[in-house]
DRENVEXTI-857273 format. One record per residue (C-alpha): x, y, z; chain. Coordinates in Angstrom, 2 decimals, m for minus. Last residue first. Example, Ala and Ser with C-alpha at 12.3 -4.5 7.8 and 13.67 -1.06 7.14 Angstrom:
REM residues 2
REC         x         y         z   c
REC     13.67     m1.06      7.14   A
REC     12.30     m4.50      7.80   A
REM end
This chain:
REM residues 426
REC         x         y         z   c
REC      1.01    m61.44      0.35   A
REC     m2.24    m61.73      2.52   A
REC     m4.31    m58.27      2.02   A
REC     m4.35    m56.80      5.51   A
REC     m3.00    m53.23      4.27   A
REC     m5.37    m53.17      1.25   A
REC     m8.31    m53.97      3.45   A
REC     m7.49    m50.97      5.93   A
REC     m7.08    m48.50      2.99   A
REC    m10.36    m49.49      1.38   A
REC    m12.19    m49.11      4.82   A
REC    m10.65    m45.57      5.38   A
REC    m11.69    m44.56      2.09   A
REC    m15.25    m45.95      2.50   A
REC    m15.56    m44.08      5.88   A
REC    m14.50    m40.87      4.14   A
REC    m17.02    m41.29      1.33   A
REC    m19.81    m41.94      3.67   A
REC    m19.08    m38.74      5.70   A
REC    m18.68    m36.64      2.51   A
REC    m22.02    m37.86      1.25   A
REC    m23.80    m37.14      4.50   A
REC    m22.57    m33.65      4.69   A
REC    m23.26    m32.70      1.09   A
REC    m26.98    m34.01      0.97   A
REC    m28.56    m30.86      2.48   A
REC    m26.34    m28.29      0.66   A
REC    m26.80    m30.04     m2.60   A
REC    m30.76    m29.98     m1.98   A
REC    m30.80    m26.28     m1.38   A
REC    m28.64    m25.55     m4.39   A
REC    m31.26    m27.35     m6.45   A
REC    m34.42    m25.57     m5.39   A
REC    m32.65    m22.23     m5.52   A
REC    m31.34    m23.03     m9.17   A
REC    m34.92    m24.04    m10.28   A
REC    m36.33    m20.97     m8.92   A
REC    m33.57    m18.69    m10.58   A
REC    m34.12    m20.12    m14.04   A
REC    m37.87    m19.40    m13.96   A
REC    m37.02    m15.70    m13.91   A
REC    m36.21    m16.31    m17.70   A
REC    m39.82    m15.60    m18.56   A
REC    m40.09    m12.31    m16.82   A
REC    m36.94    m10.72    m18.15   A
REC    m37.85    m12.30    m21.64   A
REC    m41.03    m10.36    m21.95   A
REC    m42.70    m11.78    m25.22   A
REC    m46.19    m10.86    m24.37   A
REC    m46.10    m11.71    m20.72   A
REC    m48.41    m14.75    m21.04   A
REC    m46.75    m15.96    m24.22   A
REC    m43.33    m15.53    m23.00   A
REC    m44.23    m16.99    m19.43   A
REC    m45.71    m20.12    m21.08   A
REC    m42.47    m20.75    m23.50   A
REC    m40.20    m19.93    m20.31   A
REC    m41.97    m22.52    m18.06   A
REC    m41.94    m25.25    m20.74   A
REC    m38.28    m24.83    m21.49   A
REC    m37.60    m24.49    m17.69   A
REC    m39.35    m27.88    m16.91   A
REC    m37.58    m29.67    m19.96   A
REC    m34.09    m28.17    m18.76   A
REC    m34.65    m29.07    m15.03   A
REC    m35.74    m32.75    m16.08   A
REC    m32.75    m32.83    m18.43   A
REC    m30.34    m31.74    m15.79   A
REC    m31.41    m34.29    m13.20   A
REC    m32.05    m37.41    m15.22   A
REC    m28.36    m37.83    m15.89   A
REC    m27.83    m38.68    m12.20   A
REC    m30.51    m41.46    m12.32   A
REC    m29.16    m42.82    m15.41   A
REC    m25.61    m42.85    m14.13   A
REC    m26.86    m44.79    m11.11   A
REC    m28.40    m47.32    m13.53   A
REC    m25.46    m47.71    m15.69   A
REC    m22.98    m47.96    m12.80   A
REC    m24.92    m50.55    m10.73   A
REC    m22.80    m53.71    m11.79   A
REC    m19.68    m51.60    m11.32   A
REC    m20.38    m50.86     m7.73   A
REC    m22.00    m47.48     m6.69   A
REC    m21.02    m44.43     m4.55   A
REC    m17.71    m43.96     m6.62   A
REC    m19.87    m43.21     m9.77   A
REC    m22.57    m41.25     m8.32   A
REC    m20.39    m38.29     m6.79   A
REC    m18.03    m38.17     m9.80   A
REC    m21.13    m38.23    m12.16   A
REC    m22.68    m35.06    m10.67   A
REC    m19.37    m33.31    m11.67   A
REC    m20.54    m33.51    m15.23   A
REC    m22.91    m30.68    m14.28   A
REC    m20.08    m28.41    m13.71   A
REC    m18.69    m29.21    m16.96   A
REC    m21.93    m28.33    m18.95   A
REC    m22.49    m25.40    m17.02   A
REC    m19.13    m23.67    m17.55   A
REC    m20.19    m22.45    m20.83   A
REC    m22.89    m20.41    m19.43   A
REC    m19.97    m18.37    m18.08   A
REC    m18.59    m17.60    m21.32   A
REC    m22.16    m16.76    m22.67   A
REC    m22.74    m14.36    m19.85   A
REC    m19.40    m12.66    m20.25   A
REC    m20.13    m12.17    m23.94   A
REC    m23.60    m10.85    m23.25   A
REC    m22.13     m8.38    m20.65   A
REC    m19.44     m7.30    m23.13   A
REC    m22.18     m6.46    m25.72   A
REC    m23.94     m4.15    m23.69   A
REC    m27.46     m5.27    m22.47   A
REC    m30.13     m3.79    m24.77   A
REC    m33.17     m1.11    m24.46   A
REC    m31.90      0.50    m21.30   A
REC    m31.31     m0.55    m17.81   A
REC    m29.53     m4.05    m17.36   A
REC    m32.34     m6.03    m15.35   A
REC    m31.98     m9.31    m17.46   A
REC    m28.26     m9.17    m17.99   A
REC    m27.36     m8.52    m14.23   A
REC    m29.66    m11.43    m13.21   A
REC    m28.29    m13.79    m15.73   A
REC    m24.71    m12.92    m14.90   A
REC    m25.46    m13.49    m11.08   A
REC    m27.17    m16.83    m11.53   A
REC    m24.47    m18.18    m13.83   A
REC    m21.98    m17.16    m11.26   A
REC    m23.61    m18.89     m8.30   A
REC    m24.28    m22.15    m10.28   A
REC    m20.50    m22.12    m11.44   A
REC    m19.35    m21.67     m8.03   A
REC    m21.79    m24.39     m6.60   A
REC    m20.36    m26.90     m8.89   A
REC    m16.73    m25.92     m8.55   A
REC    m17.08    m25.84     m4.66   A
REC    m18.97    m29.40     m4.89   A
REC    m16.16    m31.09     m6.79   A
REC    m12.78    m29.37     m5.39   A
REC    m12.61    m31.96     m2.38   A
REC    m11.87    m34.54     m5.26   A
REC     m8.55    m33.04     m5.83   A
REC     m6.52    m34.41     m8.73   A
REC     m9.09    m35.92    m10.92   A
REC    m11.51    m33.00    m10.09   A
REC     m8.80    m30.34    m11.07   A
REC     m8.08    m32.22    m14.35   A
REC    m11.69    m32.58    m15.30   A
REC    m12.61    m29.11    m14.46   A
REC     m9.75    m27.61    m16.78   A
REC    m10.74    m29.82    m19.60   A
REC    m14.28    m29.03    m19.32   A
REC    m13.68    m25.34    m19.00   A
REC    m12.25    m25.35    m22.51   A
REC    m14.83    m27.31    m24.22   A
REC    m17.68    m25.53    m22.26   A
REC    m16.12    m21.96    m23.42   A
REC    m16.15    m23.09    m27.04   A
REC    m19.71    m24.07    m26.76   A
REC    m20.97    m21.03    m25.24   A
REC    m18.72    m18.92    m27.64   A
REC    m20.69    m20.74    m30.47   A
REC    m23.82    m19.37    m29.09   A
REC    m22.23    m16.12    m29.03   A
REC    m21.22    m16.44    m32.83   A
REC    m24.64    m17.59    m33.75   A
REC    m26.09    m14.36    m32.06   A
REC    m23.82    m12.21    m34.24   A
REC    m24.74    m14.02    m37.51   A
REC    m28.59    m13.89    m36.45   A
REC    m28.17    m10.08    m36.08   A
REC    m28.27     m8.79    m32.51   A
REC    m31.23     m6.66    m31.17   A
REC    m31.07     m7.68    m27.72   A
REC    m34.62     m8.87    m27.37   A
REC    m35.48    m10.38    m30.65   A
REC    m32.11    m11.60    m31.78   A
REC    m30.30    m12.53    m28.74   A
REC    m33.53    m14.03    m27.00   A
REC    m34.39    m15.84    m30.21   A
REC    m31.00    m17.22    m30.36   A
REC    m30.70    m18.37    m26.77   A
REC    m34.26    m19.79    m26.50   A
REC    m34.14    m23.19    m28.15   A
REC    m31.31    m25.86    m27.31   A
REC    m28.37    m23.57    m26.68   A
REC    m30.09    m21.27    m24.04   A
REC    m32.15    m24.11    m22.58   A
REC    m29.11    m26.13    m22.20   A
REC    m26.84    m23.44    m20.89   A
REC    m29.08    m22.67    m18.04   A
REC    m29.95    m26.50    m17.54   A
REC    m26.81    m28.06    m16.63   A
REC    m25.72    m26.82    m13.20   A
REC    m28.92    m27.52    m10.94   A
REC    m30.06    m30.75    m12.11   A
REC    m26.47    m32.45    m12.50   A
REC    m25.66    m31.45     m9.21   A
REC    m28.98    m32.65     m7.98   A
REC    m28.61    m35.98     m9.62   A
REC    m24.91    m36.45     m8.28   A
REC    m26.23    m35.33     m4.83   A
REC    m28.75    m38.15     m5.05   A
REC    m26.44    m40.97     m6.45   A
REC    m23.81    m39.82     m3.75   A
REC    m26.59    m40.41     m1.07   A
REC    m26.83    m44.04     m2.22   A
REC    m30.29    m45.20     m1.38   A
REC    m31.04    m44.43     m5.08   A
REC    m28.76    m46.94     m6.54   A
REC    m29.90    m49.81     m4.33   A
REC    m33.55    m48.89     m5.12   A
REC    m32.99    m48.76     m8.86   A
REC    m30.98    m51.98     m9.05   A
REC    m33.29    m53.85     m6.76   A
REC    m36.64    m52.79     m8.50   A
REC    m35.30    m53.58    m11.86   A
REC    m33.84    m57.09    m10.68   A
REC    m37.32    m57.88     m8.96   A
REC    m39.16    m56.99    m12.30   A
REC    m37.23    m59.63    m14.20   A
REC    m34.59    m61.66    m12.18   A
REC    m32.15    m62.44    m14.80   A
REC    m28.98    m63.11    m12.92   A
REC    m25.99    m60.66    m13.59   A
REC    m22.90    m62.05    m15.27   A
REC    m19.79    m60.47    m13.49   A
REC    m18.10    m58.04    m15.89   A
REC    m15.60    m59.40    m18.28   A
REC    m12.29    m57.84    m17.87   A
REC    m10.01    m60.50    m19.36   A
REC    m10.07    m59.17    m22.75   A
REC    m11.15    m55.49    m22.98   A
REC    m14.97    m54.53    m22.50   A
REC    m18.01    m53.72    m24.47   A
REC    m16.38    m53.89    m28.02   A
REC    m16.89    m51.31    m30.76   A
REC    m15.07    m51.81    m34.21   A
REC    m17.57    m53.08    m37.06   A
REC    m20.89    m52.34    m35.46   A
REC    m19.75    m49.04    m34.04   A
REC    m18.51    m47.92    m37.39   A
REC    m21.68    m48.85    m39.32   A
REC    m23.85    m47.05    m36.86   A
REC    m21.31    m44.11    m36.98   A
REC    m21.81    m43.65    m40.85   A
REC    m25.78    m44.11    m40.72   A
REC    m25.95    m41.43    m38.32   A
REC    m23.96    m39.12    m40.33   A
REC    m26.38    m39.36    m43.29   A
REC    m28.98    m38.00    m41.13   A
REC    m27.34    m34.55    m41.81   A
REC    m28.28    m34.77    m45.26   A
REC    m32.07    m35.21    m44.37   A
REC    m31.86    m32.21    m41.95   A
REC    m30.03    m29.78    m44.35   A
REC    m32.16    m31.06    m47.63   A
REC    m35.41    m30.58    m45.91   A
REC    m35.02    m27.14    m44.49   A
REC    m33.32    m25.35    m47.22   A
REC    m30.23    m25.41    m49.46   A
REC    m28.29    m22.31    m48.43   A
REC    m29.88    m20.61    m45.33   A
REC    m30.50    m24.07    m43.70   A
REC    m27.02    m24.95    m44.77   A
REC    m25.63    m22.07    m43.20   A
REC    m27.34    m22.73    m39.87   A
REC    m26.34    m26.44    m40.03   A
REC    m22.61    m25.94    m40.03   A
REC    m21.61    m23.53    m37.26   A
REC    m24.29    m24.12    m34.72   A
REC    m24.78    m28.07    m35.15   A
REC    m20.90    m28.58    m35.43   A
REC    m20.45    m26.60    m32.22   A
REC    m23.19    m28.62    m30.57   A
REC    m21.39    m31.91    m31.78   A
REC    m18.19    m30.26    m30.16   A
REC    m20.19    m29.92    m27.04   A
REC    m20.66    m33.59    m26.91   A
REC    m17.12    m34.21    m27.48   A
REC    m16.45    m32.09    m24.55   A
REC    m18.86    m34.06    m22.43   A
REC    m16.91    m37.28    m23.35   A
REC    m13.80    m35.49    m22.33   A
REC    m15.40    m34.57    m19.04   A
REC    m16.17    m38.19    m18.39   A
REC    m12.87    m39.28    m19.44   A
REC    m11.27    m36.70    m16.93   A
REC    m13.48    m37.63    m14.07   A
REC    m12.70    m41.50    m14.65   A
REC     m8.95    m41.68    m15.20   A
REC     m8.34    m42.59    m11.72   A
REC    m10.54    m45.60    m12.36   A
REC     m8.55    m47.18    m14.93   A
REC     m9.87    m46.94    m18.45   A
REC    m11.82    m49.42    m20.68   A
REC    m14.87    m50.58    m18.58   A
REC    m15.34    m47.24    m16.92   A
REC    m14.98    m45.23    m20.38   A
REC    m17.62    m47.71    m21.97   A
REC    m20.00    m46.99    m19.20   A
REC    m19.76    m43.38    m19.71   A
REC    m20.21    m43.95    m23.34   A
REC    m23.24    m46.00    m22.83   A
REC    m24.80    m43.32    m20.33   A
REC    m24.31    m40.70    m23.03   A
REC    m25.69    m42.53    m26.04   A
REC    m29.19    m44.31    m25.29   A
REC    m31.13    m41.13    m24.55   A
REC    m30.20    m39.87    m27.94   A
REC    m32.46    m42.68    m29.45   A
REC    m35.36    m41.83    m27.48   A
REC    m34.96    m38.19    m28.02   A
REC    m34.82    m38.70    m31.78   A
REC    m38.11    m40.54    m31.66   A
REC    m39.65    m37.83    m29.73   A
REC    m38.30    m35.25    m32.33   A
REC    m39.80    m37.15    m34.94   A
REC    m43.24    m37.58    m33.16   A
REC    m43.21    m33.68    m32.92   A
REC    m42.49    m33.30    m36.56   A
REC    m45.37    m35.70    m37.38   A
REC    m47.68    m33.40    m35.45   A
REC    m46.31    m29.98    m36.60   A
REC    m46.99    m31.03    m40.30   A
REC    m45.17    m32.13    m43.43   A
REC    m42.37    m34.00    m41.63   A
REC    m39.60    m34.85    m44.13   A
REC    m36.63    m33.45    m42.25   A
REC    m37.97    m34.45    m38.83   A
REC    m38.34    m37.91    m39.95   A
REC    m34.74    m37.89    m41.03   A
REC    m33.58    m36.75    m37.65   A
REC    m35.87    m39.12    m35.81   A
REC    m34.73    m42.20    m37.98   A
REC    m31.02    m41.29    m37.23   A
REC    m31.94    m40.94    m33.65   A
REC    m33.64    m44.35    m33.54   A
REC    m30.99    m46.37    m35.40   A
REC    m28.24    m44.75    m33.35   A
REC    m29.91    m45.74    m30.12   A
REC    m30.35    m49.29    m31.11   A
REC    m26.70    m49.58    m31.83   A
REC    m25.46    m47.67    m28.77   A
REC    m27.81    m50.24    m26.65   A
REC    m26.15    m53.26    m28.34   A
REC    m22.61    m52.15    m28.04   A
REC    m22.66    m50.77    m24.46   A
REC    m23.91    m54.02    m22.68   A
REC    m27.16    m55.90    m22.52   A
REC    m27.93    m55.87    m18.75   A
REC    m26.15    m52.97    m17.24   A
REC    m26.68    m51.08    m20.39   A
REC    m30.27    m51.93    m20.22   A
REC    m30.58    m50.99    m16.69   A
REC    m29.15    m47.59    m17.44   A
REC    m31.59    m47.05    m20.33   A
REC    m34.61    m47.80    m18.37   A
REC    m33.45    m45.26    m15.79   A
REC    m32.59    m42.72    m18.42   A
REC    m35.55    m43.17    m20.67   A
REC    m37.92    m40.68    m18.97   A
REC    m35.34    m37.81    m19.24   A
REC    m34.87    m38.28    m22.90   A
REC    m38.50    m38.78    m23.58   A
REC    m39.24    m35.48    m21.60   A
REC    m36.17    m33.96    m23.31   A
REC    m37.51    m34.40    m26.76   A
REC    m41.15    m33.57    m25.80   A
REC    m39.90    m30.30    m23.92   A
REC    m37.64    m29.42    m27.15   A
REC    m40.39    m29.77    m29.66   A
REC    m42.94    m28.24    m27.18   A
REC    m40.78    m25.02    m27.05   A
REC    m42.24    m24.07    m30.44   A
REC    m45.83    m24.68    m29.35   A
REC    m45.45    m22.37    m26.40   A
REC    m43.41    m19.74    m28.53   A
REC    m46.24    m19.71    m31.38   A
REC    m46.59    m22.12    m34.31   A
REC    m46.92    m21.71    m38.16   A
REC    m45.08    m25.08    m38.85   A
REC    m42.50    m23.72    m41.23   A
REC    m42.34    m20.25    m39.69   A
REC    m41.94    m21.42    m36.13   A
REC    m39.45    m24.07    m37.41   A
REC    m37.18    m21.44    m39.25   A
REC    m37.24    m19.33    m35.92   A
REC    m36.07    m22.36    m33.78   A
REC    m33.56    m23.65    m36.58   A
REC    m30.21    m22.83    m34.61   A
REC    m31.26    m24.51    m31.52   A
REC    m33.41    m27.21    m33.40   A
REC    m30.17    m28.97    m34.34   A
REC    m29.17    m29.40    m30.87   A
REC    m30.39    m32.96    m30.34   A
REC    m29.10    m33.88    m33.88   A
REC    m25.67    m32.68    m33.41   A
REC    m25.89    m34.12    m29.89   A
REC    m26.68    m37.55    m31.32   A
REC    m23.63    m37.22    m33.76   A
REC    m21.32    m36.85    m31.07   A
REC    m22.63    m39.60    m28.94   A
REC    m22.13    m41.97    m31.71   A
REC    m18.51    m40.67    m32.16   A
REC    m18.02    m41.13    m28.58   A
REC    m18.58    m44.85    m28.82   A
REC    m16.02    m45.13    m31.72   A
REC    m13.49    m42.83    m29.64   A
REC    m13.90    m45.31    m26.61   A
REC    m12.78    m48.39    m28.92   A
REC     m9.87    m46.44    m30.22   A
REC     m8.83    m45.05    m26.83   A
REC     m9.13    m48.56    m25.16   A
REC     m6.95    m50.02    m27.84   A
REC     m4.27    m47.35    m27.47   A
REC     m4.07    m47.80    m23.77   A
REC     m6.40    m48.35    m20.96   A
REC     m5.24    m51.35    m18.61   A
REC     m8.64    m52.05    m16.91   A
REC     m8.51    m51.97    m13.26   A
REC     m8.23    m55.40    m11.37   A
REC     m5.62    m53.99     m8.92   A
REC     m5.67    m50.25     m8.59   A
REM end
């Protein structure tokens, strides 16, 4: 389209620099997923207190999404990513050195604050450097890189914890944050030459209210939020905290076998992300069916696993569950393919922040509910994981409510853009 960024090698190099920051943030974010049992022993806490680590981290992350979106729209990608890298590196190092449960909680909150500044910035970077038609694929690739960070956390941190201990493993990993901070300061640029965004007037609180209100009025933004809300959280809670304890304590697997299944979730996510990105880029009508299909398949596999008769679900079922959970991340990325075309460039950061809140609010709520239900039921994961179905039902109802309005508005905008292109003077 006229006015689109050119893409090319320079765009790839700059984008890769930004994505490297997100990659490290995800490693730090998911590091507790393989260290949950170690954290419970180190700080001598029960399931509810253990879940508070992830809940607080996600609470900060979700609460920061709209402010970060506004910051990205105002300050640009480079400044926001740099602030984020400093914060999540300090949080990871603080977690390594924390002598008590309270200081460890504060460190995870700091980490969540820095982490919150990465993904929206990377989405903005992609929209500034690549043509719009590449948007769905670029967004899915960013999510894929994030899952690669999860994979590193699963495969590398667990052996390090066993080999060199808590403090050395977490403090050593914090060095990666310093490395990516240096890289982005040296090489990252907000936009290509000749594609400077329109300067936004500084209007203080009025500007903030206008940005948020205008983004929220768009049905595409709200549908994007609910797609993200409904799709992301089952895999998130599994990888972030409860997957390893569930597989070890309830399903009787060794930590090595449980870690392999967590790795399968990540690998499935990466493979499905490539497929979903290509499908959505070519067929926008496939967006909602893909999201709803993923939610439905996830619900069915969860239900079958939890009600399976006998002491343990069979290994083939656990493998299938983890493979399907891998599709949750790519399905949640479809939410941005509703919010992005619904908002002009000057609102992209704010709209992305609203959308990105969805999955993390759902994850935070479910992590809390599962921890409380585990303590109340004496460790019954069947009862605890029932919270998943409640949030899925809520999200699907909202997706179905908004889909017709969004489809109608998108058709009207498509017709209007075609008419205007026909009447452009030569």
